[in-house]
N, C-alpha and C positions, 0 to 999 in steps of 0.2 A: 796804374789805374786810379789810385787813391789821391793823386796829386790834386791839390786845390779843393779838396773836400773840406769844407769849413763847418764846424759844429760849435754852436753857442751853448755854454754851460751856465745855467742860472741857478746858483746855489749859494746861500749866505754863509754856510759853514766852510771856513777856509780849508780845513783838512779834507773834507769830502769833495769840495770843488777841485782841489789839486789832485786828488785821487782820480776823479773822473777825467780830468784833463790828461793825466798820465795814461789812463786806459785808451783814450782817443789817440794820443800821440803814439803809443806803442802799436796801434793798429794802422798807422801811416796817415792819419788824418790830422787836420789842423784845429786845435781847440782854442776857444776864447772864453776866459772866465768873466762872469758877471756876478756881482754879489748882492744885487737888489733888483726889484722890478723896474725901477726907473732907469738904472744903468742898462738893463737888458733892452728896454725900448729904444734907448739911444743907439745901441749897436744894431738893432733891427732896422732902424731908419737909415743908418749910415751905409750899410752894404747888404749884399745878398748872402743867405746862409743855406746850407744843405740839410740841416737838422738842428733841433733845439732839445737839450736835456733840461727839464724844468722841475724845480722843487715847488711845492705848493705853499709852504710856510716861509714867506719872505717879508722883509721889512718894507714898509711903504706899500707899493702896489703888490698885492699878493699873487700867487701863482694862478689862481682861478681867473683873475682879471686879465692877466697876460695871456692865458690860454684862450679866452674869449676873443681878444684882439687878434691873436695869431690865426684863429679860425676864420675871422672876418676878412683879414687883410692879406694873409700869406698862404701859399700852397706849399707846405713842407712838412716832413714828419716831425711830430712832437712826442717825446717819450717823457712821461712823468716819473720822477724818482722821488718818492716821498715816504715819510714815516707814518703817514696816515694809512691805516690798514682797513678802515671800515669799507664794507662792500658798496654802500651807497655812494661814498666818496669816489670810489673807482668808477662806478657806473656814471655818475655825474660828469666826471672828467672825460670819459669816453664819449658821452653824449655831446659834450661841449666841443670836442674836436681832437682830443688826444688819440694818438695811434697806438700807444702802449702804456702800461703802468707797471712800474717796478717798485716794490716796497723795500724800505731800509730795515735792517742792514741787508745789503745786496752782495751777491757773489760777483767777483770781478769778471770771471769768464762768461757769466750769463749776460752781464751788461755789454761786454764786448761783442758777444754773439748776436744780441738783439740789435745793436747798432749796425753791425754788418748786414743783418737780415733786412732791415728797413732800407738801407742804402742800396742793397742789391736789387730790391724790388723797385726802388725809385729809378735806378738805371735801366731796368727792363721796361718800365713804363715809358721812359724817354727815348727808347729805340724807335727809329722810323718805321712806320707801318704803311702798307700799300693803301689801305682804306683810311684816308686821313680824317674823314668825317663819318661818324656813326649816327644813324637816325632810327628812331622808333616812335611812331605817332608824332607828337610835337616835341619830343625829347631829342636833343642833339648834343653830341660830344665831338669837339674838335680835338683830335688826338695830337696835333702839333702844338697848339697853344694850351691844351689841357682845360679848355673852357667848356662848361656845361650850361645848357640853357633849356628851359621849358616854356613853350609858347612865347619865345622871344625874351623871356626873363632869365637873367643870369643866376645860376645856382652856385653857391660856394660850398664845395665839398672838401673834406680832409683828404690826405693822400690815400688812406685806406679806403674811404668811401668811394673815391674816384676809381681806384683799382677794382673794387667789387663791381661797380656799375659798368665800367668799361668791359670787364670780363663777361658779364651777362649780355651786354650788347654785341660783343664780338661773335657770340653764338646764340642768336635770338630764340632758336627752337630747342636748345639743349636745357635739360633740367640739371642744375648744379646742386650737388649735395653740400651739406655744411662742410664735410671733409674736403670736397673739391675746392670750395671757396677758400677755406682756411689755408690749405697747403699751397694753393696757387698764389694767394695774396700775402700770406705771412711767411712763406717758405719754411714752414716748420711742420712737423708731424702733428696730425690732429688726434687729440686724446679724448674727444667727446665733450669738450667744454662748449656747450651751446651758447652760453651767455655772451661771449665776445661777438660771435656772428649775429646773434639776435639784436644786440645793442646797435651794431653798425647798420644792420638792415633796417631797423626801426628809424635810425637817423636819416638814412637815404630816403625812405618812404615819406617821412615827415617833410623833408626839404622839397621833394618833388610835389607833394600835395599842397604845400604852401603856395606854389606857383600856379598850380592848376588843380584845385580840389575836386573837379568834376571828372578827372581821369585817373585810372589806376594803371601803373606801369609795370609793377612786379607782382607776381602771384606766388603764393605758397602752395606747393604740391605736397599735401600732407603725407608724412611718412617717407618722403623722397628728398625734397629740397626746394629750390627756387628757380624760376625762369621768367622771362619777359611775358607780360600778359598781352595776348593778341586782342 
């Protein structure tokens, strides 16, 4: 199942890069080391990748710049692995398009588990579904191409944002609690960390609103969760 899963590791510290590559290799995936932002962009342009592990403090083009380009041009999970521990840095990275954020020093088993979790979710999203096009008002999701549009305008979502929106649209009348969303999209037990869900939901709403500021697509049911707004 893991055959041909390719993960780009963007980390300028040789020891850490090789450790991450070893973790990936031991999980049965194929790693590719990149030691600068420029080198990473070359690899991204040359072939397709299933995931990117990205450090923020890089020579030349920094991690934040690469993350912005990944969010604009590519639809794949991005896990930040950084020594920057400030909450605002984490929030900014998630808002820009990161799907996860791991701080250094990291636990090998945790990194391995998070990689597996993201790839498992990606495979589930990629499974064929009977209803290939989901529609709500002027919001449309093509589940084959993973394309999202509002009022005919293409919307670029991260893998996590896409998963959340597709889940909401798959059951338009259901109220999803934060625990429902987290455990379905992240494939991990929810421990009450509202910030992760809040940031991703804010990103989704902002992107939908930028295409049609006169419409509201997701409503908050206070004390319960979220659902599509009729």
